[in-house]
C-alpha positions in Angstrom: 0.0 0.0 0.0 1.3 3.5 -0.9 2.0 5.8 2.0 -0.7 8.3 2.8 0.4 12.0 2.7 -0.1 14.8 5.2 -0.1 18.2 3.5 -0.2 21.6 5.1 -1.8 24.3 3.0 -0.9 28.0 2.9 -3.9 30.1 1.8 -2.2 33.4 0.7 -3.8 36.9 0.6 -1.7 40.0 0.1 1.4 38.1 0.8 0.3 36.7 4.2 -1.1 33.3 5.2 -4.8 33.5 6.1 -7.5 31.2 7.3 -11.2 31.4 7.5 -14.4 29.4 8.0 -16.5 28.2 5.1 -14.3 30.4 2.8 -15.3 33.5 4.8 -14.0 35.7 7.7 -10.3 35.4 6.8 -7.9 36.0 9.6 -4.1 36.4 9.5 -2.3 33.1 10.2 1.3 34.1 9.9 4.3 34.7 7.7 4.4 32.1 4.8 8.2 31.8 4.8 8.3 31.1 8.6 5.6 28.5 8.2 7.4 26.8 5.2 10.5 26.4 7.3 8.4 25.0 10.2 6.7 22.4 7.9 10.0 21.3 6.4 11.2 20.5 9.9 7.9 18.9 10.8 8.1 16.1 8.2 5.3 17.4 6.0 5.1 15.2 2.9 4.2 18.1 0.6 3.1 21.7 0.8 0.3 23.5 -1.1 0.3 27.2 -1.7 -2.9 28.8 -2.9 -3.2 32.5 -3.8 -6.8 32.5 -3.0 -7.8 35.9 -4.4 -5.8 35.8 -7.6 -8.7 34.6 -9.8 -11.3 36.8 -8.3 -9.0 39.8 -8.5 -8.1 38.8 -12.1 -4.4 38.7 -11.6 -1.5 36.3 -11.7 -0.1 34.3 -8.8 2.4 36.0 -6.5 5.4 34.7 -8.4 8.1 36.4 -6.2 6.6 34.8 -3.1 6.7 31.4 -4.9 10.4 31.9 -5.6 11.1 32.8 -2.0 9.2 29.8 -0.7 11.0 27.5 -3.1 14.4 28.6 -1.6 13.3 27.4 1.8 11.7 24.1 1.0 12.9 20.6 0.2 9.6 18.8 -0.2 7.2 18.8 -3.1 5.5 22.1 -3.6 2.2 22.8 -5.3 1.1 26.3 -6.3 -2.4 27.5 -7.4 -4.3 30.7 -8.0 -4.8 32.8 -11.1 -3.5 30.1 -13.5 -5.2 30.6 -16.9 -2.7 29.5 -19.6 0.4 27.5 -20.4 2.7 30.4 -19.8 1.4 30.7 -16.2 2.4 27.1 -15.5 5.8 27.5 -17.2 6.6 30.6 -15.0 5.5 28.8 -11.8 7.5 25.7 -12.5 10.5 27.8 -13.4 10.0 29.7 -10.1 10.3 26.4 -8.1 6.9 24.8 -8.0 6.8 21.0 -8.5 3.1 20.9 -9.4 0.4 23.4 -10.1 -3.2 23.5 -8.9 -5.9 24.8 -11.3 -9.5 25.3 -10.6 -11.8 27.9 -12.2 -9.8 28.2 -15.5 -10.0 24.4 -16.0 -13.7 24.4 -15.5 -14.3 27.3 -17.9 -11.9 25.9 -20.5 -11.6 22.1 -20.0 -9.3 21.7 -23.0 -6.7 23.6 -20.9 -6.2 20.4 -18.8 -5.4 18.4 -22.0 -3.0 21.0 -23.2 -1.2 21.3 -19.8 -0.9 17.5 -19.3 0.5 17.1 -22.8 3.1 19.7 -22.3 4.1 19.3 -18.7 2.8 15.8 -17.8 -0.3 14.9 -15.9 1.8 14.2 -12.8 2.2 17.9 -12.1 -1.4 18.9 -12.9 -3.7 19.0 -9.8 -7.3 19.7 -10.5 -8.7 21.7 -7.5 -12.4 21.4 -6.9 -14.3 23.5 -4.4 -17.6 21.7 -3.6 -20.7 22.5 -1.5 -23.5 20.3 -0.4 -26.9 21.8 -1.0 -30.3 20.5 -2.2 -29.2 16.9 -1.6 -26.1 17.0 -3.9 -22.5 18.1 -4.0 -22.0 20.9 -6.5 -18.9 22.6 -8.0 -18.2 26.2 -7.0 -15.8 28.6 -8.8 -13.8 31.8 -8.0 -12.7 30.8 -4.5 -16.2 29.5 -3.7 -18.0 32.6 -4.8 -19.8 31.4 -7.9 -22.1 28.3 -8.0 -22.4 26.0 -10.9 -25.0 23.4 -11.8 -22.3 20.7 -12.3 -22.2 17.8 -9.9 -18.8 17.3 -8.2 -18.3 13.7 -9.2 -19.1 14.4 -12.8 -16.5 17.2 -13.0 -13.9 15.1 -11.2 -14.3 12.3 -13.7 -14.1 14.6 -16.7 -11.1 16.4 -15.2 -9.2 13.2 -14.9 -10.2 12.0 -18.3 -8.8 15.3 -19.7 -5.4 14.9 -18.1 -5.4 16.0 -14.5 -3.1 13.7 -12.4 -4.7 14.4 -9.0 -7.8 15.9 -7.4 -7.7 18.4 -4.6 -11.2 18.3 -3.1 -12.2 21.0 -0.7 -15.6 20.9 1.1 -16.9 24.4 1.6 -19.3 23.1 4.2 -16.5 21.7 6.3 -13.8 24.3 5.6 -12.4 25.8 8.9 -15.1 24.1 11.1 -12.8 21.6 12.6 -15.7 19.1 12.7 -14.1 16.5 10.4 -13.7 16.0 6.6 -16.4 15.3 4.1 -16.3 11.6 4.2 -19.1 10.8 1.8 -18.1 12.8 -1.3 -14.4 12.0 -0.8 -15.1 8.3 -0.7 -17.4 8.5 -3.7 -14.8 10.3 -5.8 -11.9 8.1 -4.6 -13.9 5.0 -5.6 -14.7 6.4 -9.0 -11.5 7.8 -10.3 -8.1 6.2 -10.8 -5.9 9.0 -9.6 -5.0 10.3 -6.1 -7.5 12.4 -4.1 -6.4 15.0 -1.6 -9.1 15.7 1.0 -9.4 19.3 2.3 -11.7 21.1 4.7 -12.7 20.2 8.3 -9.6 18.8 10.1 -9.9 19.4 13.8 -8.5 16.4 15.7 -6.4 13.3 15.1 -9.3 11.1 14.5 -10.4 13.2 11.6 -7.3 12.2 9.7 -7.8 8.5 10.4 -11.4 8.6 9.2 -10.7 10.5 5.9 -7.7 8.3 5.0 -9.4 5.0 6.1 -13.2 5.5 5.6 -13.0 8.3 3.1 -10.3 6.4 1.1 -8.4 9.7 0.5 -4.7 9.4 -0.6 -3.8 12.5 1.3 -5.2 14.8 3.9 -4.7 18.5 3.8 -5.1 20.9 6.7 -4.2 24.6 7.5 -5.2 26.2 10.8 -4.6 23.3 13.1 -1.1 23.0 11.7 -0.4 26.8 11.5 -1.4 27.3 15.2 0.4 24.1 16.3 -2.8 22.5 17.6 -1.6 19.3 16.0 2.0 18.7 15.1 2.7 16.5 12.1 5.1 14.0 13.8 2.5 13.3 16.5 -0.2 12.9 13.8 2.0 10.4 11.9 2.7 8.4 15.0 -1.0 8.2 15.8 -1.8 7.1 12.2 1.0 4.5 12.2 -0.4 3.0 15.4 -3.7 2.6 13.6 -1.9 0.9 10.7 -2.3 3.8 8.3 1.0 3.9 6.2 2.8 7.2 6.4 6.3 8.5 5.5 8.5 9.5 8.4 12.2 10.3 9.0 11.8 9.7 12.7 13.6 6.4 13.5 11.5 6.0 16.6 8.4 5.4 14.5 8.2 2.0 13.1 6.4 2.0 9.8 5.1 -1.3 8.6 
């Protein structure tokens, strides 16, 4: 069995790390460079950087900040926000990103996924999906959760993978920032219906939440922000907990016996 990944996420606004609840009420969560250095020491498996207002403000990702972060990191680094064309991806990869995350632009122009995967390889194309449960169904939302669509989340996930995305980053707007646990049902449904990895995002609050999403939700990776930023849960402790419950995780700590 492949190791499950633990991924901190930096939501960036105006060059600072922020965190909110249900995509609203954003609060400052610290300096991104300081957090990057902390997560490198903490044995994070990857890091995701999302410039969360780039698309809505109709601008490019903060490229200089990406360069600064890449100089302080030695783990895989995914960047998203404001990506609309091949040149955007080229610039981010040249700035130090290992993968890119694309959301709204891929939905509005699905052929872009095909073009990007052909040029850069599907392994570095992450399709980010913001989803919200309402009227007895999970629906896709765009522009940082501001614009609803009438497309079902599972349908879009399948299409995105068929068009070349190599991974899904699934964020439940209902669970985001609540610390009440991940969205198990939609995560499991997508994980069972596509052939590529699924990163679950939104709702992490306690150790058990990670176990449930990785085991019952069948996610390949679990992403969290505030509980890591504010050191409510430290990643080595989380990995030790998961290991004891027979969830395979990567670790550099020789005191943790991974089977």
